[in-house]
C-alpha positions as CSV (number, residue, x, y, z in Angstrom):
1,X,14.7,2.5,-11.0
2,X,14.4,5.0,-13.6
3,X,11.4,2.8,-15.1
4,X,9.5,3.4,-12.0
5,X,8.7,7.2,-12.9
6,X,7.8,6.2,-16.1
7,X,5.5,3.9,-14.3
8,X,4.4,5.8,-11.8
9,X,3.2,9.0,-14.3
10,X,1.4,6.5,-16.3
11,X,-0.5,4.7,-13.4
12,X,-1.4,7.9,-11.8
13,X,-3.1,8.8,-14.8
14,X,-5.4,5.7,-15.6
15,X,-9.2,5.7,-14.8
16,X,-10.3,3.5,-11.6
17,X,-12.3,0.5,-13.0
18,X,-14.4,-1.8,-11.9
19,X,-13.9,-3.1,-8.0
20,X,-11.8,0.2,-7.5
21,X,-14.9,2.3,-8.8
22,X,-17.1,0.1,-5.9
23,X,-14.8,0.9,-3.3
24,X,-14.7,4.4,-3.8
25,X,-18.2,4.9,-4.3
26,X,-18.2,2.9,-1.2
27,X,-15.9,4.9,0.9
28,X,-17.2,8.5,0.4
29,X,-20.8,7.1,1.5
30,X,-19.2,6.1,4.5
31,X,-17.5,9.4,5.0
32,X,-20.4,11.3,4.4
33,X,-22.4,9.1,7.2
34,X,-23.3,6.0,5.4
35,X,-23.3,2.5,7.3
36,X,-22.0,-0.3,5.1
37,X,-24.1,-3.5,5.7
38,X,-27.4,-1.2,6.0
39,X,-27.6,1.7,3.6
40,X,-25.3,0.5,1.2
41,X,-24.7,-3.0,-0.1
42,X,-21.4,-4.3,-0.3
43,X,-19.9,-7.8,-1.2
44,X,-16.4,-7.0,0.5
45,X,-15.4,-6.7,3.9
46,X,-14.5,-3.3,5.5
47,X,-10.8,-3.3,5.4
48,X,-10.8,-2.1,1.7
49,X,-13.6,0.2,2.4
50,X,-11.6,1.4,5.4
51,X,-8.5,1.8,3.4
52,X,-9.9,4.0,0.4
53,X,-11.7,6.1,3.0
54,X,-8.3,7.0,4.9
55,X,-6.5,7.7,1.1
56,X,-10.1,10.2,0.0
57,X,-9.1,12.0,3.2
58,X,-5.6,12.9,0.9
59,X,-6.5,12.9,-2.4
60,X,-10.2,14.4,-2.4
61,X,-12.1,13.3,-5.1
62,X,-10.0,13.1,-8.0
63,X,-9.2,9.7,-9.5
64,X,-5.5,10.7,-10.5
65,X,-4.7,12.3,-6.9
66,X,-6.1,9.2,-5.5
67,X,-3.7,6.8,-7.7
68,X,-1.1,9.3,-6.4
69,X,-2.2,8.3,-2.7
70,X,-2.3,4.7,-3.2
71,X,1.6,4.7,-4.4
72,X,2.7,6.8,-1.8
73,X,0.8,4.5,1.0
74,X,2.1,1.4,-1.1
75,X,5.9,3.0,-1.1
76,X,5.6,3.7,2.7
77,X,4.4,0.3,3.6
78,X,7.5,-1.3,1.5
79,X,10.0,1.0,2.9
80,X,9.4,0.2,6.1
81,X,8.7,-3.5,5.6
82,X,12.3,-3.7,4.4
83,X,13.8,-1.3,6.3
84,X,12.3,-3.3,9.3
85,X,14.0,-6.6,7.8
86,X,17.8,-5.2,7.7
87,X,20.0,-7.4,9.2
88,X,21.5,-5.7,12.0
89,X,25.3,-5.5,12.8
90,X,25.8,-3.8,9.7
91,X,29.0,-1.4,9.8
92,X,26.8,1.5,9.0
93,X,23.8,1.3,10.9
94,X,21.6,3.8,8.9
95,X,22.8,2.5,6.0
96,X,21.6,-1.1,5.7
97,X,17.6,0.1,6.5
98,X,17.5,2.7,4.1
99,X,19.7,0.2,0.9
100,X,16.8,-2.7,2.2
101,X,13.7,-0.2,2.6
102,X,14.6,1.4,-1.1
103,X,15.1,-2.4,-2.3
104,X,11.7,-3.2,-1.2
105,X,10.2,-0.3,-2.4
106,X,11.1,-1.0,-5.8
107,X,10.6,-4.3,-5.7
108,X,7.2,-4.0,-4.5
109,X,6.4,-0.8,-7.3
110,X,7.6,-3.3,-10.1
111,X,5.3,-5.7,-8.7
112,X,2.2,-3.1,-8.3
113,X,2.9,-1.8,-12.2
114,X,2.9,-5.2,-13.6
115,X,-0.8,-5.3,-13.3
116,X,-3.0,-3.9,-16.0
117,X,-5.0,-0.6,-15.1
118,X,-8.1,-2.1,-14.9
119,X,-6.6,-4.9,-12.3
120,X,-4.8,-2.4,-10.1
121,X,-5.7,-0.6,-6.8
122,X,-7.5,-4.0,-6.0
123,X,-8.4,-5.3,-2.3
124,X,-5.4,-8.1,-2.8
125,X,-2.2,-5.5,-3.2
126,X,-3.4,-3.6,0.3
127,X,-4.0,-7.2,1.6
128,X,-0.7,-8.5,0.8
129,X,1.3,-5.6,2.0
130,X,-0.7,-5.6,5.3
131,X,0.4,-9.3,5.2
132,X,3.8,-8.9,4.5
133,X,4.0,-6.1,7.4
134,X,2.5,-8.4,9.5
135,X,4.9,-11.6,8.8
136,X,7.6,-9.7,10.0
137,X,6.6,-10.3,13.7
138,X,5.6,-13.7,13.5
139,X,9.1,-14.8,12.7
140,X,10.4,-16.8,15.9
141,X,13.5,-16.0,17.3
142,X,13.9,-12.4,15.5
143,X,14.4,-10.1,18.5
144,X,14.7,-6.2,18.0
145,X,16.7,-5.7,20.7
146,X,20.0,-3.8,20.9
147,X,21.4,-6.5,23.1
148,X,20.4,-9.4,20.5
149,X,23.2,-10.8,18.9
């Protein structure tokens, strides 16, 4: 995991390119009261603009701060995904979710950092993160009840 520290610093200092810059602008316009598909011509669905608008609340206008908020968003989603996938019945109940959460978060960040800076902060990364999260609840026979075997 030490390489994640180096990659985190490099990632947060990069500028936003192409699509992410457009997402940022459309999200900024939405936060100022403009309506997408009406006063802003946008080719993508509203989810990516809503995600960017939500992250802008924390990051304000700085690209570096936006990238930090983006990474924090991914860490929270990935840690939660790993924690929910932890097997039940472990000897120490709190250790398995934390271990699985850290494992999944480090793997997810390695995936995010494998892209060049121009391809980062793209819509696909958010969609895959949300799909992985939703897929946990689609697994048949997986019960979260304390009485489950």
